[in-house]
FINU-376490 format. One record per residue (C-alpha): residue in one letter; residue number from 1; z, y, x. Coordinates in Angstrom, 3 decimals, padded with zeros to 6 digits. Layout:
@code: A	pos: NUM	z: Z	y: Y	x: X;
...
This chain:
@code: X	pos: 1	z: -009.911	y: -010.871	x: 005.780;
@code: X	pos: 2	z: -010.431	y: -012.927	x: 002.618;
@code: X	pos: 3	z: -007.222	y: -011.606	x: 001.098;
@code: X	pos: 4	z: -008.001	y: -008.015	x: 002.074;
@code: X	pos: 5	z: -011.527	y: -008.195	x: 000.663;
@code: X	pos: 6	z: -010.221	y: -009.710	x: -002.565;
@code: X	pos: 7	z: -007.624	y: -006.937	x: -002.836;
@code: X	pos: 8	z: -010.327	y: -004.280	x: -002.699;
@code: X	pos: 9	z: -012.300	y: -006.037	x: -005.460;
@code: X	pos: 10	z: -009.392	y: -006.603	x: -007.847;
@code: X	pos: 11	z: -009.219	y: -010.357	x: -007.332;
@code: X	pos: 12	z: -005.443	y: -010.652	x: -007.328;
@code: X	pos: 13	z: -005.158	y: -014.444	x: -007.614;
@code: X	pos: 14	z: -007.531	y: -015.012	x: -004.706;
@code: X	pos: 15	z: -005.831	y: -012.343	x: -002.581;
@code: X	pos: 16	z: -002.320	y: -013.694	x: -003.153;
@code: X	pos: 17	z: -003.361	y: -017.330	x: -002.701;
@code: X	pos: 18	z: -005.273	y: -016.611	x: 000.507;
@code: X	pos: 19	z: -002.486	y: -014.627	x: 002.153;
@code: X	pos: 20	z: 000.160	y: -017.179	x: 001.131;
@code: X	pos: 21	z: -001.943	y: -020.025	x: 002.479;
@code: X	pos: 22	z: -002.313	y: -018.162	x: 005.754;
@code: X	pos: 23	z: 001.433	y: -017.616	x: 006.022;
@code: X	pos: 24	z: 002.284	y: -021.204	x: 005.076;
@code: X	pos: 25	z: -000.259	y: -022.526	x: 007.555;
@code: X	pos: 26	z: 001.561	y: -021.044	x: 010.533;
@code: X	pos: 27	z: 004.168	y: -023.508	x: 011.836;
@code: X	pos: 28	z: 007.665	y: -021.951	x: 011.616;
@code: X	pos: 29	z: 008.487	y: -023.076	x: 015.140;
@code: X	pos: 30	z: 005.383	y: -021.287	x: 016.440;
@code: X	pos: 31	z: 006.416	y: -018.096	x: 014.624;
@code: X	pos: 32	z: 009.848	y: -018.255	x: 016.240;
@code: X	pos: 33	z: 008.457	y: -018.919	x: 019.701;
@code: X	pos: 34	z: 005.840	y: -016.175	x: 019.341;
@code: X	pos: 35	z: 007.805	y: -013.749	x: 017.191;
@code: X	pos: 36	z: 006.568	y: -010.632	x: 018.960;
@code: X	pos: 37	z: 002.985	y: -011.557	x: 018.092;
@code: X	pos: 38	z: 003.600	y: -012.954	x: 014.609;
@code: X	pos: 39	z: 006.189	y: -010.486	x: 013.319;
@code: X	pos: 40	z: 004.046	y: -007.880	x: 011.571;
@code: X	pos: 41	z: 001.676	y: -010.432	x: 010.101;
@code: X	pos: 42	z: 004.470	y: -012.343	x: 008.389;
@code: X	pos: 43	z: 005.112	y: -009.335	x: 006.117;
@code: X	pos: 44	z: 001.570	y: -009.301	x: 004.729;
@code: X	pos: 45	z: 002.221	y: -011.553	x: 001.701;
@code: X	pos: 46	z: 004.790	y: -009.040	x: 000.504;
@code: X	pos: 47	z: 002.382	y: -006.155	x: 001.047;
@code: X	pos: 48	z: -000.224	y: -007.901	x: -001.102;
@code: X	pos: 49	z: 002.357	y: -008.204	x: -003.885;
@code: X	pos: 50	z: 002.983	y: -004.449	x: -003.590;
@code: X	pos: 51	z: -000.755	y: -003.842	x: -003.898;
@code: X	pos: 52	z: -000.793	y: -005.580	x: -007.273;
@code: X	pos: 53	z: 002.488	y: -004.180	x: -008.559;
@code: X	pos: 54	z: 004.248	y: -007.531	x: -008.650;
@code: X	pos: 55	z: 007.596	y: -005.801	x: -008.453;
@code: X	pos: 56	z: 009.856	y: -008.645	x: -009.554;
@code: X	pos: 57	z: 008.237	y: -010.982	x: -007.035;
@code: X	pos: 58	z: 008.732	y: -008.372	x: -004.324;
@code: X	pos: 59	z: 012.420	y: -008.117	x: -005.170;
@code: X	pos: 60	z: 012.789	y: -011.913	x: -005.242;
@code: X	pos: 61	z: 011.321	y: -012.384	x: -001.756;
@code: X	pos: 62	z: 013.850	y: -013.695	x: 000.779;
@code: X	pos: 63	z: 014.824	y: -011.770	x: 003.888;
@code: X	pos: 64	z: 012.954	y: -012.861	x: 007.029;
@code: X	pos: 65	z: 014.973	y: -014.216	x: 009.964;
@code: X	pos: 66	z: 016.448	y: -011.773	x: 012.447;
@code: X	pos: 67	z: 013.822	y: -012.572	x: 015.089;
@code: X	pos: 68	z: 011.243	y: -010.843	x: 012.836;
@code: X	pos: 69	z: 012.574	y: -007.251	x: 012.775;
@code: X	pos: 70	z: 009.289	y: -005.640	x: 011.688;
@code: X	pos: 71	z: 008.979	y: -007.970	x: 008.714;
@code: X	pos: 72	z: 012.604	y: -007.297	x: 007.813;
@code: X	pos: 73	z: 012.007	y: -003.547	x: 007.862;
@code: X	pos: 74	z: 008.789	y: -003.776	x: 005.848;
@code: X	pos: 75	z: 010.558	y: -005.910	x: 003.254;
@code: X	pos: 76	z: 013.065	y: -003.097	x: 002.775;
@code: X	pos: 77	z: 010.218	y: -000.626	x: 002.329;
@code: X	pos: 78	z: 008.524	y: -002.887	x: -000.220;
@code: X	pos: 79	z: 011.777	y: -003.274	x: -002.132;
@code: X	pos: 80	z: 012.282	y: 000.485	x: -002.149;
@code: X	pos: 81	z: 008.792	y: 001.034	x: -003.552;
@code: X	pos: 82	z: 009.419	y: -001.647	x: -006.172;
@code: X	pos: 83	z: 012.689	y: -000.107	x: -007.303;
@code: X	pos: 84	z: 011.109	y: 003.364	x: -007.407;
@code: X	pos: 85	z: 008.212	y: 002.078	x: -009.510;
@code: X	pos: 86	z: 010.709	y: 000.461	x: -011.897;
@code: X	pos: 87	z: 012.586	y: 003.775	x: -012.187;
@code: X	pos: 88	z: 015.729	y: 002.631	x: -010.365;
@code: X	pos: 89	z: 016.079	y: 005.533	x: -007.946;
@code: X	pos: 90	z: 019.609	y: 004.654	x: -006.829;
@code: X	pos: 91	z: 018.549	y: 001.189	x: -005.700;
@code: X	pos: 92	z: 015.399	y: 002.611	x: -004.124;
@code: X	pos: 93	z: 017.496	y: 004.993	x: -002.037;
@code: X	pos: 94	z: 019.753	y: 002.143	x: -000.951;
@code: X	pos: 95	z: 016.666	y: 000.288	x: 000.274;
@code: X	pos: 96	z: 015.454	y: 003.459	x: 001.987;
@code: X	pos: 97	z: 018.713	y: 003.601	x: 003.955;
@code: X	pos: 98	z: 018.446	y: -000.116	x: 004.733;
@code: X	pos: 99	z: 014.860	y: 000.401	x: 005.884;
@code: X	pos: 100	z: 015.933	y: 003.188	x: 008.246;
@code: X	pos: 101	z: 018.648	y: 000.940	x: 009.672;
@code: X	pos: 102	z: 016.253	y: -002.006	x: 010.011;
@code: X	pos: 103	z: 013.736	y: 000.044	x: 011.987;
@code: X	pos: 104	z: 016.393	y: 000.589	x: 014.644;
@code: X	pos: 105	z: 016.217	y: -003.128	x: 015.451;
@code: X	pos: 106	z: 012.469	y: -002.988	x: 016.173;
@code: X	pos: 107	z: 011.811	y: -002.879	x: 019.938;
@code: X	pos: 108	z: 010.021	y: 000.227	x: 021.222;
@code: X	pos: 109	z: 007.189	y: -001.868	x: 022.635;
@code: X	pos: 110	z: 006.649	y: -003.862	x: 019.430;
@code: X	pos: 111	z: 003.133	y: -003.998	x: 018.034;
@code: X	pos: 112	z: 001.364	y: -005.034	x: 014.840;
@code: X	pos: 113	z: -002.190	y: -006.042	x: 015.614;
@code: X	pos: 114	z: -003.873	y: -003.161	x: 017.406;
@code: X	pos: 115	z: -001.138	y: -000.643	x: 016.627;
@code: X	pos: 116	z: 002.400	y: 000.163	x: 017.621;
@code: X	pos: 117	z: 005.077	y: -000.887	x: 015.183;
@code: X	pos: 118	z: 006.415	y: 002.662	x: 015.441;
@code: X	pos: 119	z: 003.250	y: 004.131	x: 013.914;
@code: X	pos: 120	z: 003.005	y: 001.484	x: 011.224;
@code: X	pos: 121	z: 006.633	y: 001.974	x: 010.239;
@code: X	pos: 122	z: 006.051	y: 005.741	x: 010.121;
@code: X	pos: 123	z: 003.432	y: 005.182	x: 007.416;
@code: X	pos: 124	z: 005.943	y: 003.078	x: 005.511;
@code: X	pos: 125	z: 008.725	y: 005.641	x: 005.950;
@code: X	pos: 126	z: 006.724	y: 008.550	x: 004.556;
@code: X	pos: 127	z: 005.228	y: 006.483	x: 001.734;
@code: X	pos: 128	z: 008.645	y: 005.284	x: 000.607;
@code: X	pos: 129	z: 010.064	y: 008.803	x: 000.833;
@code: X	pos: 130	z: 007.230	y: 010.121	x: -001.303;
@code: X	pos: 131	z: 007.724	y: 007.483	x: -003.981;
@code: X	pos: 132	z: 011.429	y: 008.214	x: -004.212;
@code: X	pos: 133	z: 011.103	y: 012.003	x: -004.163;
@code: X	pos: 134	z: 008.570	y: 011.844	x: -006.974;
@code: X	pos: 135	z: 011.017	y: 009.918	x: -009.168;
@code: X	pos: 136	z: 013.620	y: 012.558	x: -008.394;
@code: X	pos: 137	z: 011.279	y: 015.207	x: -009.786;
@code: X	pos: 138	z: 010.641	y: 016.758	x: -006.368;
@code: X	pos: 139	z: 006.884	y: 016.834	x: -006.816;
@code: X	pos: 140	z: 005.796	y: 019.067	x: -003.946;
@code: X	pos: 141	z: 008.110	y: 017.333	x: -001.489;
@code: X	pos: 142	z: 006.811	y: 013.957	x: -002.660;
@code: X	pos: 143	z: 003.188	y: 014.981	x: -002.189;
@code: X	pos: 144	z: 003.989	y: 016.332	x: 001.261;
@code: X	pos: 145	z: 005.413	y: 012.930	x: 002.236;
@code: X	pos: 146	z: 002.445	y: 011.040	x: 000.785;
@code: X	pos: 147	z: 000.018	y: 013.299	x: 002.633;
@code: X	pos: 148	z: 001.950	y: 012.779	x: 005.858;
@code: X	pos: 149	z: 001.808	y: 009.021	x: 005.317;
@code: X	pos: 150	z: -001.970	y: 009.339	x: 004.924;
@code: X	pos: 151	z: -002.211	y: 011.459	x: 008.073;
@code: X	pos: 152	z: -000.333	y: 008.875	x: 010.117;
@code: X	pos: 153	z: -002.395	y: 006.093	x: 008.570;
@code: X	pos: 154	z: -005.532	y: 007.896	x: 009.755;
@code: X	pos: 155	z: -004.263	y: 007.707	x: 013.346;
@code: X	pos: 156	z: -003.968	y: 003.924	x: 013.307;
@code: X	pos: 157	z: -006.374	y: 002.115	x: 015.588;
@code: X	pos: 158	z: -009.206	y: 000.154	x: 014.027;
@code: X	pos: 159	z: -008.510	y: -003.443	x: 013.129;
@code: X	pos: 160	z: -010.047	y: -006.027	x: 010.783;
@code: X	pos: 161	z: -008.433	y: -006.126	x: 008.344;
@code: X	pos: 162	z: -006.501	y: -002.867	x: 008.821;
@code: X	pos: 163	z: -002.968	y: -003.340	x: 010.080;
@code: X	pos: 164	z: -001.825	y: -001.276	x: 007.069;
@code: X	pos: 165	z: -003.500	y: -003.048	x: 004.159;
@code: X	pos: 166	z: -002.899	y: -000.856	x: 001.100;
@code: X	pos: 167	z: -004.322	y: 002.648	x: 001.727;
@code: X	pos: 168	z: -001.824	y: 005.430	x: 001.046;
@code: X	pos: 169	z: -004.478	y: 007.625	x: -000.573;
@code: X	pos: 170	z: -004.501	y: 005.213	x: -003.500;
@code: X	pos: 171	z: -000.896	y: 006.221	x: -004.204;
@code: X	pos: 172	z: -001.550	y: 009.881	x: -003.358;
@code: X	pos: 173	z: -004.557	y: 010.095	x: -005.660;
@code: X	pos: 174	z: -002.730	y: 008.376	x: -008.509;
@code: X	pos: 175	z: 000.196	y: 010.775	x: -008.165;
@code: X	pos: 176	z: -002.090	y: 013.804	x: -008.098;
@code: X	pos: 177	z: -003.840	y: 012.591	x: -011.240;
@code: X	pos: 178	z: -000.478	y: 012.054	x: -012.940;
@code: X	pos: 179	z: 000.336	y: 015.684	x: -012.149;
@code: X	pos: 180	z: -003.030	y: 016.937	x: -013.443;
@code: X	pos: 181	z: -004.153	y: 018.029	x: -009.987;
@code: X	pos: 182	z: -007.507	y: 016.402	x: -010.493;
@code: X	pos: 183	z: -009.553	y: 018.328	x: -007.920;
@code: X	pos: 184	z: -007.046	y: 017.407	x: -005.226;
@code: X	pos: 185	z: -007.180	y: 013.801	x: -006.397;
@code: X	pos: 186	z: -010.970	y: 013.833	x: -006.159;
@code: X	pos: 187	z: -010.689	y: 015.017	x: -002.556;
@code: X	pos: 188	z: -008.190	y: 012.272	x: -001.712;
@code: X	pos: 189	z: -010.406	y: 009.556	x: -003.166;
@code: X	pos: 190	z: -013.519	y: 010.851	x: -001.426;
@code: X	pos: 191	z: -011.624	y: 010.883	x: 001.873;
@code: X	pos: 192	z: -010.490	y: 007.315	x: 001.306;
@code: X	pos: 193	z: -014.006	y: 006.141	x: 000.488;
@code: X	pos: 194	z: -015.262	y: 007.491	x: 003.806;
@code: X	pos: 195	z: -012.724	y: 005.206	x: 005.486;
@code: X	pos: 196	z: -012.825	y: 002.261	x: 003.073;
@code: X	pos: 197	z: -016.357	y: 002.333	x: 001.580;
@code: X	pos: 198	z: -016.904	y: 000.763	x: -001.827;
@code: X	pos: 199	z: -013.270	y: -000.124	x: -002.428;
@code: X	pos: 200	z: -012.669	y: -000.476	x: -006.139;
@code: X	pos: 201	z: -009.354	y: 001.372	x: -006.302;
@code: X	pos: 202	z: -010.731	y: 004.654	x: -004.997;
@code: X	pos: 203	z: -013.975	y: 004.263	x: -006.932;
@code: X	pos: 204	z: -011.896	y: 003.985	x: -010.091;
@code: X	pos: 205	z: -009.749	y: 006.967	x: -009.143;
@code: X	pos: 206	z: -012.745	y: 009.070	x: -008.191;
@code: X	pos: 207	z: -014.446	y: 008.303	x: -011.484;
@code: X	pos: 208	z: -011.321	y: 009.267	x: -013.439;
@code: X	pos: 209	z: -010.885	y: 012.492	x: -011.472;
@code: X	pos: 210	z: -014.493	y: 013.480	x: -012.175;
@code: X	pos: 211	z: -014.255	y: 012.700	x: -015.890;
@code: X	pos: 212	z: -011.027	y: 014.688	x: -016.160;
@code: X	pos: 213	z: -012.857	y: 017.688	x: -014.663;
@code: X	pos: 214	z: -015.682	y: 017.324	x: -017.157;
@code: X	pos: 215	z: -018.090	y: 016.112	x: -014.467;
@code: X	pos: 216	z: -019.291	y: 013.217	x: -016.588;
@code: X	pos: 217	z: -022.827	y: 013.114	x: -015.207;
@code: X	pos: 218	z: -021.491	y: 013.016	x: -011.652;
@code: X	pos: 219	z: -019.034	y: 010.290	x: -012.635;
@code: X	pos: 220	z: -021.619	y: 007.949	x: -014.158;
@code: X	pos: 221	z: -022.984	y: 006.484	x: -010.885;
@code: X	pos: 222	z: -019.410	y: 006.154	x: -009.587;
@code: X	pos: 223	z: -018.465	y: 004.235	x: -012.741;
@code: X	pos: 224	z: -021.464	y: 001.960	x: -012.264;
@code: X	pos: 225	z: -020.510	y: 001.367	x: -008.641;
@code: X	pos: 226	z: -016.957	y: 000.535	x: -009.674;
@code: X	pos: 227	z: -018.188	y: -001.921	x: -012.326;
@code: X	pos: 228	z: -020.285	y: -003.677	x: -009.691;
@code: X	pos: 229	z: -017.417	y: -003.919	x: -007.186;
@code: X	pos: 230	z: -014.963	y: -005.015	x: -009.912;
@code: X	pos: 231	z: -017.306	y: -007.534	x: -011.556;
@code: X	pos: 232	z: -015.254	y: -010.574	x: -010.486;
@code: X	pos: 233	z: -011.831	y: -008.948	x: -010.814;
@code: X	pos: 234	z: -009.088	y: -010.751	x: -012.716;
@code: X	pos: 235	z: -007.312	y: -007.573	x: -013.803;
@code: X	pos: 236	z: -007.994	y: -004.255	x: -015.470;
@code: X	pos: 237	z: -006.558	y: -001.114	x: -013.924;
@code: X	pos: 238	z: -005.642	y: 002.270	x: -015.342;
@code: X	pos: 239	z: -004.742	y: 003.780	x: -011.972;
@code: X	pos: 240	z: -005.575	y: 003.407	x: -008.295;
@code: X	pos: 241	z: -001.977	y: 002.375	x: -007.641;
@code: X	pos: 242	z: 000.485	y: 000.345	x: -009.688;
@code: X	pos: 243	z: 003.117	y: 002.827	x: -008.548;
@code: X	pos: 244	z: 001.778	y: 005.250	x: -011.200;
@code: X	pos: 245	z: 000.414	y: 004.771	x: -014.707;
@code: X	pos: 246	z: -003.047	y: 006.158	x: -015.363;
@code: X	pos: 247	z: -003.572	y: 009.636	x: -016.828;
């Protein structure tokens, strides 16, 4: 919860430290003996690195042991996103294929928190596909995949923190803004804020989408809200997702 809260407020050092301390505090022998319970949670440090665009650290992360199939699959997804963000589409597609293969090793009954691993991995699959398709210049197909990832994310059962910890609409909104589809981006950010109130990433994106539509008066209270949420952040952002530069 501490890491998740810090993520939403732009406190990257606190978020990364907290999630790493959690992971290191779990005895390895306990993880092995309780792999079905621990599996999905062991991937969270990597997901926090994705949140903050720490691509080289994502790519340097070691592969989890074979008794953690969910974590192994999610690592492949994270690597694919990292390669896509760095513009290496060929490597991203290799990771996409490896991700698809890794998901076959996840038992049908596997769960991550309150959700099935199948649903969580579906979010990852569509998100990764969208990131790759966008780099291939297939804009509409990419947006379709990102929207599908958001739809599946919306079906996930409630958990604290969410079992999927970096909302897909942050990537969707950033991609829409990059394409100049600012009204659609505004809608995506407003939808996300109904689900994740006061999160800084969508407040930033919503403010940008309003300014880009000339709705400066409407944007002013959103900007003020963002400044309040981001007051202790250790980074400045130009986008709601490090997967895309700001418009």
